[in-house]
ROKEKOL-813173 format. One record per residue (C-alpha): residue number from 0; residue in one letter; x, y, z. Coordinates in pm, 1 decimal, padded with zeros to 6 digits. Layout:
ROKEKOL-813173
<seq:NUM	type:a	X:X	Y:Y	Z:Z>;
...
END
This chain:
ROKEKOL-813173
<seq:0	type:x	X:02276.4	Y:08715.2	Z:07100.1>;
<seq:1	type:x	X:01989.3	Y:08923.7	Z:06910.2>;
<seq:2	type:x	X:02183.7	Y:09227.4	Z:06783.1>;
<seq:3	type:x	X:01913.6	Y:09471.4	Z:06998.7>;
<seq:4	type:x	X:02087.7	Y:09305.8	Z:07302.6>;
<seq:5	type:x	X:02434.3	Y:09332.1	Z:07166.1>;
<seq:6	type:x	X:02371.1	Y:09691.7	Z:07133.4>;
<seq:7	type:x	X:02199.9	Y:09745.6	Z:07420.8>;
<seq:8	type:x	X:02496.2	Y:09582.5	Z:07630.0>;
<seq:9	type:x	X:02801.4	Y:09644.3	Z:07393.9>;
<seq:10	type:x	X:02980.5	Y:09882.0	Z:07609.4>;
<seq:11	type:x	X:02954.1	Y:09595.7	Z:07911.8>;
<seq:12	type:x	X:03072.4	Y:09329.0	Z:07729.1>;
<seq:13	type:x	X:03444.4	Y:09177.6	Z:07716.6>;
<seq:14	type:x	X:03603.3	Y:09250.4	Z:07363.6>;
<seq:15	type:x	X:03634.2	Y:08938.2	Z:07168.1>;
<seq:16	type:x	X:03898.4	Y:08902.0	Z:06900.8>;
<seq:17	type:x	X:03671.1	Y:08714.4	Z:06669.3>;
<seq:18	type:x	X:03325.6	Y:08798.1	Z:06587.4>;
<seq:19	type:x	X:03009.5	Y:08650.8	Z:06339.9>;
<seq:20	type:x	X:02775.2	Y:08839.6	Z:06263.1>;
<seq:21	type:x	X:02519.0	Y:08626.8	Z:06117.8>;
<seq:22	type:x	X:02123.1	Y:08653.0	Z:05964.3>;
<seq:23	type:x	X:01967.7	Y:08741.5	Z:05681.4>;
<seq:24	type:x	X:01812.5	Y:09102.2	Z:05788.2>;
<seq:25	type:x	X:02094.4	Y:09355.4	Z:05557.5>;
<seq:26	type:x	X:01985.5	Y:09640.0	Z:05796.6>;
<seq:27	type:x	X:02106.7	Y:09466.5	Z:06140.4>;
<seq:28	type:x	X:02397.5	Y:09353.6	Z:05982.9>;
<seq:29	type:x	X:02510.1	Y:09664.1	Z:05889.6>;
<seq:30	type:x	X:02376.2	Y:09775.1	Z:06241.0>;
<seq:31	type:x	X:02569.3	Y:09562.9	Z:06386.1>;
<seq:32	type:x	X:02881.6	Y:09607.6	Z:06195.7>;
<seq:33	type:x	X:02895.3	Y:09991.6	Z:06270.8>;
<seq:34	type:x	X:02914.6	Y:09943.5	Z:06641.3>;
<seq:35	type:x	X:03168.0	Y:09676.1	Z:06596.7>;
<seq:36	type:x	X:03388.7	Y:09918.1	Z:06408.1>;
<seq:37	type:x	X:03306.6	Y:10222.4	Z:06648.3>;
<seq:38	type:x	X:03441.0	Y:09965.4	Z:06877.7>;
<seq:39	type:x	X:03740.4	Y:09838.5	Z:06766.8>;
<seq:40	type:x	X:03881.2	Y:10138.3	Z:06562.3>;
<seq:41	type:x	X:03791.6	Y:10399.8	Z:06740.3>;
<seq:42	type:x	X:03811.1	Y:10636.1	Z:06429.6>;
<seq:43	type:x	X:04061.5	Y:10488.1	Z:06249.9>;
<seq:44	type:x	X:03850.5	Y:10292.1	Z:05993.9>;
<seq:45	type:x	X:04061.3	Y:10424.6	Z:05683.4>;
<seq:46	type:x	X:04368.6	Y:10256.4	Z:05782.4>;
<seq:47	type:x	X:04253.2	Y:09980.4	Z:06044.0>;
<seq:48	type:x	X:04015.6	Y:09830.0	Z:05873.1>;
<seq:49	type:x	X:04063.8	Y:09539.3	Z:05549.8>;
<seq:50	type:x	X:03767.4	Y:09408.3	Z:05384.3>;
<seq:51	type:x	X:03742.8	Y:09044.1	Z:05196.3>;
<seq:52	type:x	X:03501.1	Y:08846.8	Z:04966.7>;
<seq:53	type:x	X:03470.9	Y:08525.0	Z:05115.4>;
<seq:54	type:x	X:03469.4	Y:08313.6	Z:04800.8>;
<seq:55	type:x	X:03713.5	Y:08515.5	Z:04660.8>;
<seq:56	type:x	X:03991.3	Y:08542.4	Z:04926.6>;
<seq:57	type:x	X:04229.0	Y:08331.6	Z:05074.9>;
<seq:58	type:x	X:04274.6	Y:08244.0	Z:05458.8>;
<seq:59	type:x	X:04625.5	Y:08342.2	Z:05446.3>;
<seq:60	type:x	X:04511.9	Y:08673.7	Z:05338.7>;
<seq:61	type:x	X:04316.2	Y:08745.7	Z:05643.8>;
<seq:62	type:x	X:04515.8	Y:08553.4	Z:05866.1>;
<seq:63	type:x	X:04843.0	Y:08802.8	Z:05762.3>;
<seq:64	type:x	X:04603.6	Y:09109.5	Z:05809.0>;
<seq:65	type:x	X:04495.8	Y:09060.5	Z:06173.1>;
<seq:66	type:x	X:04849.4	Y:08908.6	Z:06275.9>;
<seq:67	type:x	X:05051.5	Y:09201.1	Z:06155.8>;
<seq:68	type:x	X:05103.8	Y:09456.7	Z:06404.5>;
<seq:69	type:x	X:04929.3	Y:09837.4	Z:06292.9>;
<seq:70	type:x	X:05202.8	Y:10065.3	Z:06219.8>;
<seq:71	type:x	X:04978.0	Y:10321.5	Z:06372.1>;
<seq:72	type:x	X:04886.6	Y:10138.4	Z:06708.9>;
<seq:73	type:x	X:04570.0	Y:10002.2	Z:06796.9>;
<seq:74	type:x	X:04352.4	Y:09674.2	Z:06661.6>;
<seq:75	type:x	X:04359.2	Y:09584.7	Z:06276.5>;
<seq:76	type:x	X:04029.3	Y:09491.5	Z:06152.9>;
<seq:77	type:x	X:03966.6	Y:09202.1	Z:05870.7>;
<seq:78	type:x	X:03619.6	Y:09185.9	Z:05767.2>;
<seq:79	type:x	X:03563.1	Y:08904.7	Z:05564.5>;
<seq:80	type:x	X:03170.1	Y:08957.5	Z:05395.1>;
<seq:81	type:x	X:02955.8	Y:08673.6	Z:05232.7>;
<seq:82	type:x	X:03209.1	Y:08434.9	Z:05449.0>;
<seq:83	type:x	X:02997.8	Y:08101.8	Z:05423.4>;
<seq:84	type:x	X:03230.0	Y:07985.8	Z:05134.9>;
<seq:85	type:x	X:03533.6	Y:08077.8	Z:05300.1>;
<seq:86	type:x	X:03426.7	Y:07878.3	Z:05651.0>;
<seq:87	type:x	X:03335.2	Y:07561.8	Z:05447.5>;
<seq:88	type:x	X:03721.8	Y:07591.8	Z:05262.5>;
<seq:89	type:x	X:03910.8	Y:07684.9	Z:05511.5>;
<seq:90	type:x	X:03720.4	Y:07503.4	Z:05841.1>;
<seq:91	type:x	X:04054.7	Y:07335.1	Z:05981.6>;
<seq:92	type:x	X:04245.9	Y:07647.4	Z:05922.1>;
<seq:93	type:x	X:03966.3	Y:07862.4	Z:06129.2>;
<seq:94	type:x	X:03975.5	Y:07572.7	Z:06393.2>;
<seq:95	type:x	X:04301.1	Y:07599.7	Z:06471.4>;
<seq:96	type:x	X:04233.5	Y:07983.0	Z:06452.8>;
<seq:97	type:x	X:03996.3	Y:08022.9	Z:06686.0>;
<seq:98	type:x	X:04217.2	Y:07798.5	Z:06946.4>;
<seq:99	type:x	X:04470.7	Y:08111.8	Z:06958.7>;
<seq:100	type:x	X:04346.4	Y:08400.8	Z:06796.9>;
<seq:101	type:x	X:04604.4	Y:08703.4	Z:06726.0>;
<seq:102	type:x	X:04628.4	Y:08992.0	Z:06971.9>;
<seq:103	type:x	X:04690.9	Y:09221.3	Z:06727.7>;
<seq:104	type:x	X:04402.7	Y:09246.0	Z:06544.2>;
<seq:105	type:x	X:04018.7	Y:09141.5	Z:06513.7>;
<seq:106	type:x	X:03843.5	Y:08878.3	Z:06291.6>;
<seq:107	type:x	X:03458.9	Y:08943.8	Z:06196.2>;
<seq:108	type:x	X:03291.0	Y:08645.3	Z:05949.1>;
<seq:109	type:x	X:02967.3	Y:08782.4	Z:05864.4>;
<seq:110	type:x	X:02749.0	Y:08504.7	Z:05732.2>;
<seq:111	type:x	X:02363.4	Y:08402.5	Z:05611.0>;
<seq:112	type:x	X:02373.7	Y:08128.3	Z:05909.2>;
<seq:113	type:x	X:02574.7	Y:07969.1	Z:06169.2>;
<seq:114	type:x	X:02484.0	Y:07619.4	Z:06274.7>;
<seq:115	type:x	X:02521.1	Y:07582.5	Z:06616.2>;
<seq:116	type:x	X:02669.0	Y:07204.1	Z:06604.6>;
<seq:117	type:x	X:02976.4	Y:07305.6	Z:06473.1>;
<seq:118	type:x	X:03308.6	Y:07251.2	Z:06641.5>;
<seq:119	type:x	X:03382.6	Y:07620.6	Z:06541.4>;
<seq:120	type:x	X:03023.6	Y:07710.5	Z:06656.1>;
<seq:121	type:x	X:03096.0	Y:07550.5	Z:07033.3>;
<seq:122	type:x	X:03452.0	Y:07782.9	Z:07020.6>;
<seq:123	type:x	X:03328.4	Y:08076.2	Z:06945.6>;
<seq:124	type:x	X:03216.2	Y:08250.8	Z:07279.4>;
<seq:125	type:x	X:02844.2	Y:08331.9	Z:07380.8>;
<seq:126	type:x	X:02839.2	Y:08696.7	Z:07323.1>;
<seq:127	type:x	X:03019.1	Y:08694.1	Z:07013.7>;
<seq:128	type:x	X:02791.1	Y:08576.4	Z:06819.3>;
<seq:129	type:x	X:02554.3	Y:08842.8	Z:06681.8>;
<seq:130	type:x	X:02197.3	Y:08713.9	Z:06471.3>;
<seq:131	type:x	X:02036.0	Y:08997.4	Z:06291.1>;
<seq:132	type:x	X:01705.7	Y:08836.5	Z:06186.0>;
<seq:133	type:x	X:01404.3	Y:09067.9	Z:06142.8>;
<seq:134	type:x	X:01113.5	Y:08991.1	Z:06360.5>;
<seq:135	type:x	X:00870.2	Y:08759.4	Z:06201.8>;
<seq:136	type:x	X:00554.3	Y:08837.4	Z:06367.5>;
<seq:137	type:x	X:00330.4	Y:09181.1	Z:06265.2>;
<seq:138	type:x	X:00297.9	Y:09282.8	Z:06633.8>;
<seq:139	type:x	X:00710.0	Y:09212.3	Z:06642.7>;
<seq:140	type:x	X:00734.9	Y:09469.5	Z:06372.5>;
<seq:141	type:x	X:00510.1	Y:09723.2	Z:06470.5>;
<seq:142	type:x	X:00637.9	Y:09736.4	Z:06812.8>;
<seq:143	type:x	X:00978.9	Y:09765.5	Z:06634.4>;
<seq:144	type:x	X:00878.9	Y:10046.4	Z:06425.1>;
<seq:145	type:x	X:00742.3	Y:10274.5	Z:06753.3>;
<seq:146	type:x	X:01079.2	Y:10184.8	Z:06928.6>;
<seq:147	type:x	X:01270.2	Y:10293.4	Z:06598.8>;
<seq:148	type:x	X:01049.7	Y:10606.3	Z:06572.5>;
<seq:149	type:x	X:01082.1	Y:10677.4	Z:06962.0>;
<seq:150	type:x	X:01448.8	Y:10616.1	Z:07028.4>;
<seq:151	type:x	X:01639.5	Y:10671.4	Z:06725.1>;
<seq:152	type:x	X:01430.7	Y:10927.0	Z:06539.6>;
<seq:153	type:x	X:01301.6	Y:11090.6	Z:06834.0>;
<seq:154	type:x	X:01000.3	Y:11127.0	Z:06703.4>;
<seq:155	type:x	X:00637.0	Y:10893.3	Z:06834.0>;
<seq:156	type:x	X:00435.2	Y:10712.2	Z:06595.2>;
<seq:157	type:x	X:00103.7	Y:10600.6	Z:06720.7>;
<seq:158	type:x	X:00057.6	Y:10243.2	Z:06710.8>;
<seq:159	type:x	X:-00228.3	Y:10237.2	Z:06368.4>;
<seq:160	type:x	X:00018.8	Y:10430.8	Z:06182.0>;
<seq:161	type:x	X:00281.5	Y:10165.6	Z:06263.2>;
<seq:162	type:x	X:00080.8	Y:09937.7	Z:06175.5>;
<seq:163	type:x	X:-00031.9	Y:10082.8	Z:05839.8>;
<seq:164	type:x	X:00357.6	Y:10136.5	Z:05789.1>;
<seq:165	type:x	X:00409.1	Y:09756.5	Z:05815.0>;
<seq:166	type:x	X:00101.4	Y:09678.1	Z:05625.6>;
<seq:167	type:x	X:00250.3	Y:09872.5	Z:05308.7>;
<seq:168	type:x	X:00631.7	Y:09830.9	Z:05396.0>;
<seq:169	type:x	X:00656.1	Y:09438.8	Z:05481.0>;
<seq:170	type:x	X:00967.9	Y:09338.6	Z:05705.4>;
<seq:171	type:x	X:01242.0	Y:09520.3	Z:05515.6>;
<seq:172	type:x	X:01380.5	Y:09672.1	Z:05845.1>;
<seq:173	type:x	X:01584.0	Y:09890.3	Z:05632.6>;
<seq:174	type:x	X:01320.8	Y:10082.9	Z:05411.8>;
<seq:175	type:x	X:01091.1	Y:10074.0	Z:05747.2>;
<seq:176	type:x	X:01356.2	Y:10307.6	Z:05882.8>;
<seq:177	type:x	X:01373.1	Y:10497.5	Z:05576.9>;
<seq:178	type:x	X:01021.0	Y:10571.2	Z:05534.4>;
<seq:179	type:x	X:00981.1	Y:10662.9	Z:05938.6>;
<seq:180	type:x	X:01259.6	Y:10888.0	Z:05900.2>;
<seq:181	type:x	X:01108.9	Y:11060.2	Z:05608.5>;
<seq:182	type:x	X:00805.7	Y:11063.9	Z:05841.4>;
<seq:183	type:x	X:00974.2	Y:11254.1	Z:06111.6>;
<seq:184	type:x	X:01081.3	Y:11515.2	Z:05952.5>;
<seq:185	type:x	X:00693.9	Y:11543.2	Z:05762.5>;
<seq:186	type:x	X:00548.0	Y:11555.6	Z:06041.0>;
<seq:187	type:x	X:00761.1	Y:11741.6	Z:06261.8>;
<seq:188	type:x	X:00544.3	Y:12021.7	Z:06379.2>;
<seq:189	type:x	X:00312.0	Y:11727.4	Z:06472.1>;
<seq:190	type:x	X:00272.2	Y:11558.2	Z:06810.2>;
<seq:191	type:x	X:00299.7	Y:11249.5	Z:06653.0>;
<seq:192	type:x	X:00277.4	Y:11055.8	Z:06332.9>;
<seq:193	type:x	X:-00034.4	Y:10952.2	Z:06209.5>;
<seq:194	type:x	X:-00170.5	Y:10685.3	Z:06017.7>;
<seq:195	type:x	X:-00300.3	Y:10983.1	Z:05746.8>;
<seq:196	type:x	X:00079.8	Y:11085.5	Z:05752.3>;
<seq:197	type:x	X:00176.3	Y:10700.6	Z:05675.4>;
<seq:198	type:x	X:-00095.5	Y:10686.2	Z:05440.7>;
<seq:199	type:x	X:00000.2	Y:11046.0	Z:05222.7>;
<seq:200	type:x	X:00356.0	Y:10997.6	Z:05219.3>;
<seq:201	type:x	X:00413.4	Y:10609.0	Z:05229.8>;
<seq:202	type:x	X:00095.1	Y:10497.3	Z:05081.6>;
<seq:203	type:x	X:00019.2	Y:10818.5	Z:04803.2>;
<seq:204	type:x	X:-00289.2	Y:10801.1	Z:04954.0>;
<seq:205	type:x	X:-00442.3	Y:10499.6	Z:04861.8>;
<seq:206	type:x	X:-00567.3	Y:10404.6	Z:05190.3>;
<seq:207	type:x	X:-00779.3	Y:10670.6	Z:05188.1>;
<seq:208	type:x	X:-00848.3	Y:10672.6	Z:04820.5>;
<seq:209	type:x	X:-00993.5	Y:10318.1	Z:04902.5>;
<seq:210	type:x	X:-01209.0	Y:10374.9	Z:05268.3>;
<seq:211	type:x	X:-01326.9	Y:10660.5	Z:05014.7>;
<seq:212	type:x	X:-01446.7	Y:10348.8	Z:04782.6>;
<seq:213	type:x	X:-01587.0	Y:10152.1	Z:05070.9>;
<seq:214	type:x	X:-01790.2	Y:10466.9	Z:05154.1>;
<seq:215	type:x	X:-01970.3	Y:10473.9	Z:04821.7>;
<seq:216	type:x	X:-02028.1	Y:10109.8	Z:04933.3>;
<seq:217	type:x	X:-02163.8	Y:10181.1	Z:05245.8>;
<seq:218	type:x	X:-02368.7	Y:10493.6	Z:05124.3>;
<seq:219	type:x	X:-02525.1	Y:10221.9	Z:04854.4>;
<seq:220	type:x	X:-02371.8	Y:10511.5	Z:04573.9>;
<seq:221	type:x	X:-02214.7	Y:10175.9	Z:04367.1>;
<seq:222	type:x	X:-02171.1	Y:10472.8	Z:04041.6>;
<seq:223	type:x	X:-01934.9	Y:10620.2	Z:04248.9>;
<seq:224	type:x	X:-01747.7	Y:10310.7	Z:04390.1>;
<seq:225	type:x	X:-01697.3	Y:10206.6	Z:04041.2>;
<seq:226	type:x	X:-01591.8	Y:10587.3	Z:03948.4>;
<seq:227	type:x	X:-01314.4	Y:10600.6	Z:04215.3>;
<seq:228	type:x	X:-01208.1	Y:10201.6	Z:04105.1>;
<seq:229	type:x	X:-01168.3	Y:10321.8	Z:03749.5>;
<seq:230	type:x	X:-01026.7	Y:10670.8	Z:03825.6>;
<seq:231	type:x	X:-00724.7	Y:10449.7	Z:03985.4>;
<seq:232	type:x	X:-00645.6	Y:10275.7	Z:03673.9>;
<seq:233	type:x	X:-00647.4	Y:10602.3	Z:03449.5>;
<seq:234	type:x	X:-00405.4	Y:10727.8	Z:03720.9>;
<seq:235	type:x	X:-00183.3	Y:10369.9	Z:03662.4>;
<seq:236	type:x	X:-00215.8	Y:10264.8	Z:03984.1>;
<seq:237	type:x	X:-00144.3	Y:09884.3	Z:04005.1>;
<seq:238	type:x	X:-00443.4	Y:09649.6	Z:04061.7>;
<seq:239	type:x	X:-00231.7	Y:09436.5	Z:04265.7>;
<seq:240	type:x	X:-00137.5	Y:09773.7	Z:04521.6>;
<seq:241	type:x	X:-00584.7	Y:09822.7	Z:04513.4>;
<seq:242	type:x	X:-00593.5	Y:09499.9	Z:04609.3>;
<seq:243	type:x	X:-00385.2	Y:09520.6	Z:04916.1>;
<seq:244	type:x	X:-00572.1	Y:09798.6	Z:04990.1>;
<seq:245	type:x	X:-00872.5	Y:09653.4	Z:04972.1>;
<seq:246	type:x	X:-00765.9	Y:09317.2	Z:05165.4>;
<seq:247	type:x	X:-00670.6	Y:09570.3	Z:05436.8>;
<seq:248	type:x	X:-01005.7	Y:09683.4	Z:05500.2>;
<seq:249	type:x	X:-01189.9	Y:09369.6	Z:05379.3>;
<seq:250	type:x	X:-01013.1	Y:09182.4	Z:05658.6>;
<seq:251	type:x	X:-01121.3	Y:09458.8	Z:05945.0>;
<seq:252	type:x	X:-01448.7	Y:09445.4	Z:05833.0>;
<seq:253	type:x	X:-01488.1	Y:09059.2	Z:05822.3>;
<seq:254	type:x	X:-01333.6	Y:09074.5	Z:06185.4>;
<seq:255	type:x	X:-01532.2	Y:09352.5	Z:06256.7>;
<seq:256	type:x	X:-01858.2	Y:09153.5	Z:06161.3>;
<seq:257	type:x	X:-01736.3	Y:08837.1	Z:06311.3>;
<seq:258	type:x	X:-01688.1	Y:09038.3	Z:06629.6>;
<seq:259	type:x	X:-02058.8	Y:09147.2	Z:06628.1>;
<seq:260	type:x	X:-02247.6	Y:08868.8	Z:06516.6>;
<seq:261	type:x	X:-02096.5	Y:08714.3	Z:06846.7>;
<seq:262	type:x	X:-02340.1	Y:09001.6	Z:07063.2>;
<seq:263	type:x	X:-02131.2	Y:09268.2	Z:07098.6>;
<seq:264	type:x	X:-02165.1	Y:09623.1	Z:07054.6>;
<seq:265	type:x	X:-02079.8	Y:09747.1	Z:06681.1>;
<seq:266	type:x	X:-01829.0	Y:10006.6	Z:06831.5>;
<seq:267	type:x	X:-01670.9	Y:09722.3	Z:07035.3>;
<seq:268	type:x	X:-01649.9	Y:09541.0	Z:06738.5>;
<seq:269	type:x	X:-01485.9	Y:09771.9	Z:06491.4>;
<seq:270	type:x	X:-01229.6	Y:09923.1	Z:06810.9>;
<seq:271	type:x	X:-01168.4	Y:09541.5	Z:06835.4>;
<seq:272	type:x	X:-01100.0	Y:09460.2	Z:06437.0>;
<seq:273	type:x	X:-00812.7	Y:09779.9	Z:06462.4>;
<seq:274	type:x	X:-00927.8	Y:10041.0	Z:06181.6>;
<seq:275	type:x	X:-00718.0	Y:10302.5	Z:06142.5>;
<seq:276	type:x	X:-00803.7	Y:10627.1	Z:06296.7>;
<seq:277	type:x	X:-00932.6	Y:10826.8	Z:05977.2>;
<seq:278	type:x	X:-01114.3	Y:10488.7	Z:05862.0>;
<seq:279	type:x	X:-01363.0	Y:10453.4	Z:06147.3>;
<seq:280	type:x	X:-01629.0	Y:10660.0	Z:06070.3>;
<seq:281	type:x	X:-01774.5	Y:10492.4	Z:05775.8>;
<seq:282	type:x	X:-01759.4	Y:10137.9	Z:05902.1>;
<seq:283	type:x	X:-02038.4	Y:10086.4	Z:06024.3>;
<seq:284	type:x	X:-02263.1	Y:10189.8	Z:05744.2>;
<seq:285	type:x	X:-02001.4	Y:09945.2	Z:05551.6>;
<seq:286	type:x	X:-02061.2	Y:09625.7	Z:05755.2>;
<seq:287	type:x	X:-02423.0	Y:09696.7	Z:05731.9>;
<seq:288	type:x	X:-02440.3	Y:09743.6	Z:05328.4>;
<seq:289	type:x	X:-02220.1	Y:09436.0	Z:05266.9>;
<seq:290	type:x	X:-02456.5	Y:09224.8	Z:05492.2>;
<seq:291	type:x	X:-02375.5	Y:08946.2	Z:05724.2>;
<seq:292	type:x	X:-02368.6	Y:08687.2	Z:05436.1>;
<seq:293	type:x	X:-02169.0	Y:08875.8	Z:05235.0>;
<seq:294	type:x	X:-01882.3	Y:08895.6	Z:05521.5>;
<seq:295	type:x	X:-01851.2	Y:08538.3	Z:05581.5>;
<seq:296	type:x	X:-01751.4	Y:08546.0	Z:05198.0>;
<seq:297	type:x	X:-01502.7	Y:08810.7	Z:05165.9>;
<seq:298	type:x	X:-01201.9	Y:08643.5	Z:05268.1>;
<seq:299	type:x	X:-01258.5	Y:08358.7	Z:04980.7>;
<seq:300	type:x	X:-01337.3	Y:08644.7	Z:04766.7>;
<seq:301	type:x	X:-00980.7	Y:08807.0	Z:04818.5>;
<seq:302	type:x	X:-00758.4	Y:08455.1	Z:04795.9>;
<seq:303	type:x	X:-00959.2	Y:08392.5	Z:04464.4>;
<seq:304	type:x	X:-00895.1	Y:08824.6	Z:04330.5>;
<seq:305	type:x	X:-00496.8	Y:08718.3	Z:04447.3>;
<seq:306	type:x	X:-00455.2	Y:08426.6	Z:04287.6>;
<seq:307	type:x	X:-00641.0	Y:08528.0	Z:03954.4>;
<seq:308	type:x	X:-00354.5	Y:08814.2	Z:03979.1>;
<seq:309	type:x	X:-00102.0	Y:08607.4	Z:04044.2>;
<seq:310	type:x	X:-00155.7	Y:08389.4	Z:03746.3>;
<seq:311	type:x	X:-00484.9	Y:08119.4	Z:03781.6>;
<seq:312	type:x	X:-00673.1	Y:08347.2	Z:03593.3>;
<seq:313	type:x	X:-00679.9	Y:08403.8	Z:03228.7>;
<seq:314	type:x	X:-00847.5	Y:08730.6	Z:03325.5>;
<seq:315	type:x	X:-00688.2	Y:09087.2	Z:03315.7>;
<seq:316	type:x	X:-00653.4	Y:09204.8	Z:03708.0>;
<seq:317	type:x	X:-00856.7	Y:09539.7	Z:03629.2>;
<seq:318	type:x	X:-01139.0	Y:09288.1	Z:03522.8>;
<seq:319	type:x	X:-01072.1	Y:09068.7	Z:03851.0>;
<seq:320	type:x	X:-01080.3	Y:09415.9	Z:04069.1>;
<seq:321	type:x	X:-01427.4	Y:09537.1	Z:03917.6>;
<seq:322	type:x	X:-01505.7	Y:09172.6	Z:03989.8>;
<seq:323	type:x	X:-01472.9	Y:09188.6	Z:04338.6>;
<seq:324	type:x	X:-01618.2	Y:09514.2	Z:04373.1>;
<seq:325	type:x	X:-01959.5	Y:09399.1	Z:04153.9>;
<seq:326	type:x	X:-01947.5	Y:09111.5	Z:04429.3>;
<seq:327	type:x	X:-01928.0	Y:09339.0	Z:04749.7>;
<seq:328	type:x	X:-02210.0	Y:09611.6	Z:04587.5>;
<seq:329	type:x	X:-02455.1	Y:09295.6	Z:04494.8>;
<seq:330	type:x	X:-02764.2	Y:09279.8	Z:04658.8>;
END
């Protein structure tokens, strides 16, 4: 079962002699492990826990740990980290152990994968398999951030703020949680964490600065737009990070433009495109200034600039950004 489901139902589940924690998300694996250690050892971790590294440990060592009666009472816990090679090398012995596990201890195998077609997999209790994978869709990551802020840090986060946080950090749940913790303290006196809070604390103001730049485009003040871009370069901002902020705004403008071209009201199009709260005010002027023809080209321009920065062009990244801005400002 997924780790969140396991944690929610842990108190109701029958304790198992063997657990497998599997998946690529380190933050969730640590979370599952912490909960299991607390359940099995009841605070006696210093004396009851033995950790092993899979490719450096023998099955005999691990088995001895979990079959020996604890001097202080209670269960012993043998935790095998990076256990994929350990399982491959000791599969027959493990299959035998799975049939008659020790009553004195609990075995935890931490793996990167756990194929369902193996004999070991079929022998493991369903509630003993804990899968730890980060959500693979942006909306699921946003929902995770909202739940994490509310349930763990007791601080609501606005939906657009969670969206921005995911855009800035990506799918690394450990980093997302660290930033939510910092944001909860930063916005302690406010009702909720806002997108402006995220931009200032996590994005270092990149998104607001880029939106000011786009406001200059909307106003037809092209020299001010270029001046702000040059200032960002002078401050040591990486062109790829600036492109990320450009990409976020341009994709929303493109979405709003397509909706408006379908005959929908501009206010509806801007709302539907998902602009951050602090970035809605100048969106209509920006759309009108960029124009219908260019709106249909911005995504290909973004792709071209991104590929150029990643090696398909010999042009310096700063010049590629200047060229992208020139296209947006052109008549």
